[in-house]
MARSE-666331 format. One record per atom (N, C-alpha, C): x negated, y, z negated. Coordinates in steps of 0.1 Angstrom, whole numbers, padded with zeros to 4 digits, always signed. Atoms other than C-alpha are relative to their C-alpha. Layout:
BEGIN
XYZ...
***
This chain:
BEGIN
-0005+0013+0008+0099+0027+0230+0003+0009-0015+0002-0010+0016+0105+0047+0194+0004-0018-0011-0002+0011+0012+0110+0026+0160+0011-0004-0002-0017+0003+0002+0147+0028+0162+0007-0010+0012+0001+0012-0010+0143+0005+0192-0004-0016-0007+0008+0011+0009+0130-0022+0166+0009+0001-0010-0007-0004+0014+0147-0010+0135+0009+0001-0004-0006-0005+0009+0179-0002+0125+0003+0004-0014-0002-0009+0010+0190+0025+0103-0003-0006-0018-0001+0006+0008+0200-0003+0080-0011-0009-0001+0013+0009+0003+0172-0025+0086-0014+0014-0008+0013-0006+0001+0146+0005+0081+0005+0005-0019-0004-0001+0011+0164+0012+0049-0003-0012-0015+0002+0004+0009+0163-0021+0037-0018-0007-0004+0013+0002-0002+0126-0026+0045-0010+0012-0012+0006-0010+0010+0120+0009+0023+0004-0002-0013-0006+0008+0014+0141-0009-0006-0013-0008-0005+0008+0013-0004+0116-0040-0002-0013+0004-0010+0012-0009+0001+0088-0018-0005+0000+0007-0017+0000-0008+0015+0095+0006-0036+0005-0010-0010-0001+0008+0009+0106-0021-0051-0010-0010-0008+0009+0003+0004+0073-0037-0051-0012+0011-0013+0008-0011+0010+0058-0003-0064+0006-0001-0013-0008+0003+0011+0085-0004-0089-0012-0009-0013+0009+0011+0010+0072-0034-0104-0018-0003-0002+0009+0000-0002+0036-0027-0097-0003+0009-0016+0005-0006+0016+0036+0002-0123+0010-0004-0007+0000+0007+0015+0055-0017-0148-0009-0005-0006+0015+0008+0010+0020-0039-0150-0009+0009-0002+0009-0008+0007+0002-0009-0146+0003+0004-0018-0002-0006+0013+0019+0004-0175-0003-0013-0014+0002+0016+0011+0015-0033-0197-0013+0004-0001+0019+0002+0003-0022-0032-0191-0007+0007-0001+0016-0011+0007-0035+0001-0198+0008+0004-0015-0008-0003+0020-0006+0005-0229+0000+0021+0005-0009-0010+0000+0004+0038-0214+0010+0007+0011-0012+0002-0008+0034+0050-0194+0001+0004+0015-0003-0006-0014+0035+0054-0156+0013+0000+0003-0011-0008-0008+0061+0066-0134+0001+0001+0015-0002-0006-0015+0071+0063-0100+0011+0008+0006-0010-0012+0001+0083+0094-0083+0009+0000+0012-0005+0002-0014+0106+0086-0053-0014+0002+0016+0010+0001-0012+0079+0076-0024+0007+0003+0009+0001-0002-0017+0080+0087+0010+0001-0011+0009+0000+0014-0008+0084+0053+0034+0003+0000+0014-0001-0006-0016+0078+0062+0074-0002-0014+0006+0011+0008-0008+0073+0034+0101-0001+0006+0011+0006-0010-0014+0056+0044+0133-0003-0017+0007+0006+0011-0008+0047+0020+0161-0017+0002+0002+0014+0002-0006+0010+0037+0165+0000+0013-0012+0006-0003+0005-0009+0056+0147+0002+0018+0000-0004-0012-0005+0002+0089+0160+0016+0007-0004-0013+0001+0009+0038+0084+0138-0004+0003-0012+0001+0003+0019+0023+0085+0105-0011+0015-0002+0006-0012+0006+0015+0116+0089-0011-0001-0014+0011+0001+0010-0022+0106+0075-0006+0014-0004+0006-0010+0008-0044+0127+0056-0008+0008+0018+0002-0008-0008-0052+0158+0077-0016+0004+0003+0015+0000-0006-0086+0163+0070-0006-0007+0005+0003+0009-0010-0108+0148+0093-0015-0006-0007+0014+0002+0008-0141+0150+0073-0003-0003-0015+0000+0003+0017-0130+0146+0037-0002-0014-0002-0004+0013+0005-0141+0114+0021+0003-0004-0012-0009+0005+0009-0121+0095+0002-0005-0014-0001+0001+0018+0003-0119+0056-0016+0012-0007+0005-0011+0001-0003-0103+0035+0006-0004-0015-0004+0000+0013+0003-0094+0000-0009+0009-0010+0010-0008+0005-0008-0080-0026+0019+0007-0015-0008-0003+0012+0005-0062-0058+0014+0009-0009+0009-0008+0007-0007-0051-0086+0035+0007-0009+0003-0010+0005+0002-0020-0102+0043-0002-0014+0010-0001+0010-0010-0018-0137+0054+0010-0013-0007-0011+0015+0006+0007-0167+0055+0007+0001+0015-0019+0003-0011+0041-0166+0078-0009+0010+0008+0001-0013-0004+0027-0130+0091-0011+0008-0008+0011+0003+0003-0004-0115+0091+0005+0023+0003+0007-0015-0003-0014-0077+0087-0009+0007-0013+0008-0004+0011-0031-0056+0060+0003+0016-0006-0002-0011+0010-0031-0027+0034-0009+0007+0002+0006-0009+0007-0047+0004+0030+0000+0012-0005-0007-0011+0010-0046+0027+0000-0016+0005-0003+0007-0010-0005-0062+0058+0006+0001+0010-0018+0001-0009+0010-0072+0077-0031-0016+0010+0002+0016-0007+0000-0098+0107-0035-0005-0002-0011+0006+0002+0009-0125+0110-0055+0006+0006-0018-0004-0004+0014-0105+0127-0084+0009-0007-0003-0010+0007+0003-0078+0107-0084-0003-0012-0003+0007+0020+0006-0098+0072-0085-0007+0005-0020+0003-0004+0013-0112+0095-0116+0011-0001-0005-0009-0001+0009-0085+0102-0130+0009-0016-0006-0008+0013+0001-0068+0068-0128-0015-0011-0007+0008+0009+0007-0103+0053-0145-0001+0010-0013+0004-0007+0014-0106+0079-0171+0018-0002-0009-0016+0000+0008-0061+0073-0180-0005-0014-0009+0001+0011+0005-0071+0033-0184-0008+0000-0010+0014+0005+0014-0104+0034-0201-0004+0012-0002+0005-0012+0001-0106+0066-0217-0017+0006-0008+0009-0001+0010-0135+0056-0238-0016-0002+0009+0016+0007-0010-0161+0044-0206-0007+0015+0003+0007-0010+0001-0187+0063-0202+0002+0001+0018+0000+0001-0016-0185+0080-0164-0016+0005+0006+0015+0005-0009-0221+0077-0149+0000-0011+0007+0007+0006-0007-0240+0065-0127-0001-0021+0000+0002+0012+0005-0246+0029-0148+0017-0006+0000-0016+0009-0001-0205+0019-0143+0002+0002+0011-0006-0001-0013-0201+0026-0111+0004-0014+0007-0006+0009+0001-0194-0011-0111+0011-0004-0004-0011+0001+0012-0171-0009-0137+0012+0001+0003-0008-0012-0008-0153+0020-0117+0001-0009+0007+0002+0006-0011-0153-0003-0085+0013-0011-0008-0009+0012+0000-0135-0033-0105+0011+0004-0003-0009-0004+0005-0115-0012-0121+0015+0004+0010-0001-0001-0006-0103+0000-0093+0008-0013+0018-0004+0006-0001-0099-0026-0072+0010-0013-0007-0014+0005+0010-0078-0046-0099+0013+0012+0002-0009-0015-0005-0054-0011-0090+0007-0007+0013-0003-0002-0015-0054-0021-0053+0012-0015-0002-0006+0012-0001-0044-0055-0060+0010-0004-0005-0014-0001+0004-0015-0049-0083+0015+0006+0007-0006-0002-0012-0004-0028-0059+0006-0009+0013+0004+0009-0009-0006-0046-0031+0008-0015-0005-0006+0010+0002+0003-0077-0049+0013-0004+0000-0017-0002+0000+0036-0064-0058+0005-0001+0009-0012-0001-0012+0049-0053-0025+0000-0016+0006+0001+0017-0007+0034-0088-0009+0011-0008-0003-0007+0007+0007+0053-0108-0032+0016+0005+0000-0012-0002+0001+0085-0088-0024+0005+0000+0010-0005+0001-0016+0085-0089+0010+0001-0020+0001+0001+0014-0001+0079-0132+0004+0015-0001-0009-0009+0004+0009+0106-0131-0022+0018+0003+0010-0015-0002-0010+0136-0109+0000+0000-0002+0012-0003+0003-0013+0127-0120+0032+0000-0014+0005-0002+0016-0004+0122-0157+0028-0013-0001+0007+0014+0003-0012+0082-0158+0043-0009-0002-0011+0008-0001+0010+0054-0173+0027-0011+0012+0007+0009-0005-0001+0026-0146+0025-0008+0005-0015+0009+0000+0013+0000-0138+0001-0010+0008+0005+0010-0012-0005-0023-0111+0000-0014-0006-0007+0017+0002+0000-0064-0116+0000-0004+0009-0007+0011-0002+0011-0094-0108-0025+0000+0022+0008+0004-0017-0005-0090-0064-0017-0014+0003-0002+0013-0007-0004-0120-0047-0002-0002+0014-0006+0001-0017+0002-0136-0011-0014-0008+0006+0004+0002-0007-0010-0149+0014+0008-0004+0012-0003-0005-0018+0000-0158+0054+0012-0001+0002+0014-0001-0005-0007-0145+0066+0039+0003+0014+0007-0010-0015-0003-0130+0092+0060+0016+0001+0010-0011+0006-0011-0099+0097+0083-0003-0001+0018+0004+0006-0009-0118+0099+0111+0003-0015+0007+0009+0015+0004-0134+0066+0105+0017-0008-0001-0014+0013+0002-0097+0051+0092+0006+0002+0012-0004+0001-0010-0082+0058+0119-0006-0008+0013+0006+0008-0008-0106+0042+0142+0003-0015-0004-0001+0012+0007-0105+0013+0119+0011-0008+0003-0017+0005+0000-0064+0010+0116+0002-0007+0013+0000-0002-0012-0065+0010+0155-0006-0012+0008+0007+0012-0007-0090-0016+0159+0006-0015-0005-0003+0009+0010-0081-0038+0132+0010-0013+0003-0008+0012-0002-0065-0075+0146+0005+0006+0014-0001-0005-0013-0073-0053+0180+0001-0017+0010-0003+0014-0006-0084-0092+0189+0012-0010+0005-0007+0010+0006-0052-0108+0178+0008+0005+0015-0006-0007-0009-0033-0103+0212+0015-0013+0005-0009+0012-0004-0007-0133+0207+0016+0011-0006-0012-0008+0009+0015-0103+0179-0005+0017+0003+0003-0011+0000+0022-0069+0183+0002+0007-0016+0003-0006+0019+0014-0045+0152+0008+0009-0002-0002-0016+0003+0034-0015+0134-0003+0001-0013+0007-0006+0015+0027+0006+0107+0013+0004-0011-0009-0007+0006+0043+0017+0075-0005+0008-0007+0005-0007+0008+0034+0047+0055+0008+0002-0016-0008-0005+0011+0044+0057+0019-0016+0009-0003+0007-0008+0010+0033+0087+0002+0003+0002-0015-0005-0003+0015+0036+0082-0034-0005+0004-0012+0000-0010+0014+0038+0097-0064+0003-0007-0012-0001+0006+0004+0031+0085-0093-0005+0012-0015+0004-0012+0007+0029+0104-0127+0000-0014-0018+0006+0006+0009+0013+0091-0162+0000+0011-0011-0008-0007+0012+0033+0104-0194-0006-0003-0013+0002-0015+0001+0024+0123-0218-0006+0009+0006+0013-0006+0002-0007+0135-0207+0006+0008+0014-0006-0003-0010+0013+0148-0174-0009+0000+0012+0010+0000-0007-0008+0133-0151+0005-0004+0015-0003+0000-0012-0003+0137-0113-0008-0009+0009+0011+0007-0011-0016+0111-0087+0011-0001+0016-0006-0003-0009-0003+0111-0052-0010-0009+0014+0009+0006-0011-0023+0083-0031+0011-0003+0012-0004+0005-0011-0017+0074+0003+0004-0015+0007+0001+0011+0001-0008+0037+0012+0006-0004+0018-0003+0010-0012-0007+0018+0047+0002-0013+0001-0002+0014-0005+0009-0010+0062+0000-0003+0010-0006-0001-0019+0001-0023+0092+0002-0017+0001-0006+0019+0001+0021-0057+0098+0003-0004+0012-0006+0001-0013+0032-0077+0128+0012-0001+0003-0016-0004-0004+0068-0076+0146+0004-0012-0009-0008+0009+0006+0074-0111+0125+0008+0008-0012-0003-0004+0010+0077-0086+0096+0011+0004+0001-0017-0007-0005+0107-0066+0117+0008-0014+0005-0010+0010-0006+0121-0099+0130+0008-0006-0016+0001+0007+0006+0120-0110+0094+0011+0012-0011-0011-0016+0005+0134-0077+0080+0018+0000+0002-0019+0006-0011+0170-0084+0109-0001-0004-0009-0006+0009+0002+0171-0113+0097+0005+0000-0020-0008-0002+0018+0177-0101+0055+0008+0012+0002-0008-0011-0001+0195-0076+0069+0015-0003+0004-0019+0006-0012+0226-0096+0092+0002-0010-0014-0002+0011+0010+0220-0127+0063+0001+0000-0013-0002-0004+0015+0218-0105+0031-0008-0018-0012+0000+0010+0006+0196-0130+0020-0008+0003-0017+0001-0005+0014+0192-0133-0021-0013-0008-0007+0014+0006+0012+0153-0134-0037+0007-0008-0009-0002+0009+0012+0149-0161-0062-0006+0005-0017
***
């Protein structure tokens, strides 16, 4: 069984467009909040039935920052935003150039990254709701440090006690630029979603639901 048995080419195209539209709105929000011009550059979005289908970060030992947001409502899920230490530093410095980057500002920096995840996740989840005609919301984001091996184990085990639903994965290799500083960021974003998401995408593809 592979993803083409669940989603047709048209379904996958529609799902990608929904996620991309969410990212585009998130980038606009980031630009408005920071006063800087963020630009989204052609995200690559792949769907898979298991983690082996996903091109995750290869370095099993490299530690990075992980931000997660639970999806609640008509279907369940969780987003995983992965940022390297360098990327997180660049984001904080770009948005708050006058902030002293020392240990005393650890909580402030975490708050900034949590707000970033909140903007990105909420924007995509809002597009799920608008386009697919479902009631879904984002919960409060969480932040931690982890590595690829731990992340894979986490994603595999998340919702493992939910025997009433099957889950699929979507991964996006996103790329953002910040002008005129010529700053480039390439965070990975993984979504773990129930089959109800697929059913909603299929319904959208056949009925061409018009969002409000």
